[in-house]
C-alpha positions in Angstrom: 0.0 0.0 0.0 1.4 3.4 -1.1 2.0 5.9 1.7 3.8 9.0 0.4 5.3 11.2 3.1 7.0 14.6 2.7 9.6 13.4 5.1 10.8 11.1 2.4 11.3 14.0 0.0 9.1 16.6 -1.8 9.3 19.0 -4.7 9.0 22.7 -3.8 7.2 24.6 -6.6 5.8 28.1 -6.6 2.0 28.2 -6.8 2.1 30.7 -9.7 4.2 28.3 -11.8 1.9 25.4 -10.9 -1.1 27.4 -12.0 0.6 28.2 -15.3 1.3 24.5 -15.9 -2.3 23.5 -15.1 -3.6 26.1 -17.5 -1.4 25.2 -20.5 -2.3 22.5 -23.0 0.3 19.7 -23.2 0.1 16.3 -24.8 0.1 13.5 -22.3 3.7 12.6 -23.2 4.8 16.3 -22.9 3.3 16.6 -19.5 4.8 13.4 -18.2 8.3 14.4 -19.5 7.8 17.9 -17.9 6.9 16.3 -14.6 10.0 14.2 -14.7 12.1 17.3 -15.3 10.5 19.0 -12.4 11.2 16.0 -10.2 14.9 16.0 -11.3 15.4 19.7 -10.9 13.1 21.3 -8.3 12.9 18.0 -6.5 16.6 18.4 -5.7 16.4 22.1 -5.1 18.0 22.9 -8.5 16.9 25.2 -11.3 18.5 23.1 -14.0 20.5 19.9 -14.2 22.0 17.4 -16.6 19.3 14.8 -16.9 20.1 11.7 -19.0 17.4 10.5 -21.3 17.5 7.1 -19.6 16.3 8.7 -16.3 13.3 10.3 -17.9 12.4 7.0 -19.7 12.7 5.3 -16.3 10.5 7.9 -14.5 7.8 8.1 -17.1 7.7 4.6 -18.6 7.6 6.2 -22.0 9.6 4.8 -24.9 12.9 6.5 -25.7 11.8 7.8 -29.1 8.6 9.4 -27.7 10.6 11.0 -24.8 13.1 12.5 -27.2 10.4 13.9 -29.5 8.4 15.3 -26.5 11.5 16.9 -25.1 12.3 18.6 -28.4 8.7 19.9 -28.6 8.9 21.4 -25.1 12.2 23.0 -25.9 10.7 24.5 -29.1 7.8 25.8 -27.1 10.3 27.5 -24.8 8.8 25.7 -21.8 12.0 23.7 -21.2 15.4 25.4 -21.3 18.4 23.6 -22.6 21.7 25.4 -22.1 25.4 24.9 -21.5 27.9 22.1 -22.1 27.2 19.5 -20.9 23.6 20.4 -21.6 21.4 21.2 -18.6 17.6 21.1 -18.7 15.3 23.2 -16.7 11.9 24.8 -16.6 11.5 28.3 -18.1 9.8 30.1 -15.1 8.8 33.0 -17.3 5.6 31.4 -18.6 4.8 34.5 -20.7 7.5 33.3 -23.0 6.0 29.8 -23.5 4.7 29.3 -27.0 0.9 28.6 -27.4 0.2 30.5 -24.2 -1.5 33.8 -23.5 -1.2 34.2 -19.7 -1.6 37.3 -17.7 -1.5 37.6 -13.9 -4.4 39.4 -12.3 -3.0 41.1 -9.2 -6.4 41.9 -7.9 -7.8 38.4 -8.2 -4.4 36.8 -7.3 -4.4 34.2 -10.0 -3.7 33.6 -13.6 -6.3 34.6 -16.2 -6.5 33.9 -19.9 -5.6 30.8 -21.9 -8.1 28.6 -20.1 -9.3 25.5 -21.9 -12.7 25.3 -23.5 -14.7 22.0 -23.3 -13.6 21.3 -26.8 -10.0 21.2 -25.7 -9.0 24.4 -27.6 -7.0 27.3 -26.3 -8.8 30.3 -24.9 -6.5 33.3 -25.2 -7.1 36.7 -23.5 -7.3 38.7 -26.8 -10.8 37.6 -27.5 -10.0 34.6 -29.8 -11.5 31.6 -27.9 -11.4 29.4 -31.0 -7.9 30.3 -32.2 -6.5 26.8 -31.9 -9.6 25.4 -33.6 -9.3 27.8 -36.5 -5.7 26.8 -36.9 -6.8 23.1 -37.1 -9.3 24.0 -39.9 -6.5 25.7 -41.9 -4.6 22.4 -41.7 -7.5 20.4 -43.1 -8.5 18.8 -39.9 -12.3 18.5 -39.5 -14.5 19.5 -36.6 -14.8 17.3 -33.6 -11.4 15.6 -33.8 -9.3 16.9 -30.9 -10.1 13.9 -28.7 -9.9 11.3 -31.5 -6.3 11.8 -32.7 -3.4 10.4 -30.5 -1.5 13.0 -28.4 1.8 12.1 -30.1 0.6 12.9 -33.6 1.9 16.1 -35.3 -1.4 17.6 -36.5 0.2 19.8 -39.1 2.0 16.8 -40.7 -1.2 14.7 -40.6 -3.2 17.5 -42.1 -0.7 17.6 -45.0 -1.0 13.9 -45.4 -4.8 14.1 -45.6 -4.5 16.8 -48.3 -2.0 14.6 -50.2 -4.4 11.6 -50.0 -7.3 13.8 -51.3 -5.1 15.1 -54.1 -4.3 11.6 -55.3 -8.0 10.7 -55.0 -7.6 8.4 -52.1 -9.5 10.2 -49.3 -9.2 8.2 -46.1 -12.2 6.6 -44.4 -12.3 6.6 -40.6 -11.2 2.9 -40.6 -8.4 3.5 -43.0 -7.2 6.5 -40.9 -7.2 4.5 -37.7 -5.2 1.7 -39.3 -2.7 4.2 -40.8 -2.2 5.7 -37.4 -1.5 2.3 -35.9 0.9 1.6 -38.8 2.6 5.0 -38.2 3.2 4.4 -34.5 4.5 0.9 -35.2 7.0 2.2 -37.8 8.2 4.8 -35.4 8.8 2.3 -32.6 10.3 -0.5 -34.8 12.6 1.6 -37.0 13.3 4.7 -34.9 12.2 7.0 -37.8 10.4 10.2 -37.0 6.8 10.6 -38.1 8.0 13.6 -40.2 10.4 11.3 -42.2 7.7 8.6 -42.7 4.9 11.0 -43.7 7.0 13.2 -46.0 8.4 10.1 -47.7 4.9 9.1 -48.7 4.0 12.6 -49.8 7.1 13.0 -51.9 6.7 9.7 -53.6 2.9 10.0 -54.2 2.2 6.9 -52.0 -1.2 6.5 -50.3 0.3 4.2 -47.6 3.1 4.6 -44.9 6.3 2.7 -45.2 9.7 2.3 -43.6 12.1 5.1 -44.5 14.5 3.7 -47.0 17.5 5.9 -46.1 16.8 6.1 -42.4 20.3 5.1 -41.5 21.7 8.1 -43.4 19.3 10.7 -41.9 20.2 13.0 -39.0 17.6 12.8 -36.3 16.7 15.9 -34.3 17.6 14.4 -30.9 18.4 16.8 -28.0 
């Protein structure tokens, strides 16, 4: 029976930062990787530290390829900082700099406002654009009602381009075909170590309607942090 006690260790985190994290949209993998970084930094009273990929894999239970991709995404969003040699990881406490956020702190109310999450799972930003994220999805060719149907690890922009490609070659996907293709994509990523970008772009460039192992994967340079 689990019985956590603060005497056995705890992570000291500012309430304002915790509120910012709870009001920001992350994929499930991104949030788990983020929690692991918090544990390995603030959990030891450090702002940043050198954290081997293997430690995050062990803490999260996520496969190495997904951890690496999620880490790159968090760095690109400026939520996670990566500096120095050897490289040290940490959380960017200035949440106003995080990409895909629109936070502002209301000193009178004493808590963060803006960028709440609507029931549809879209961003609500403080400049009066509650459907901004949803509108961006439509521009990518992603139909209404899908935010909860596509897997968290999927790059929506890439998948939107693949859908457009399938439509252009007169091979529009049925729901069943799309489901099987997504299963195929995840298996290819796990078995070959190729990124979803390489797999999808290969099919688009060659005019294929299916997804296949990247032929020159061994010669490609992966974007690994």
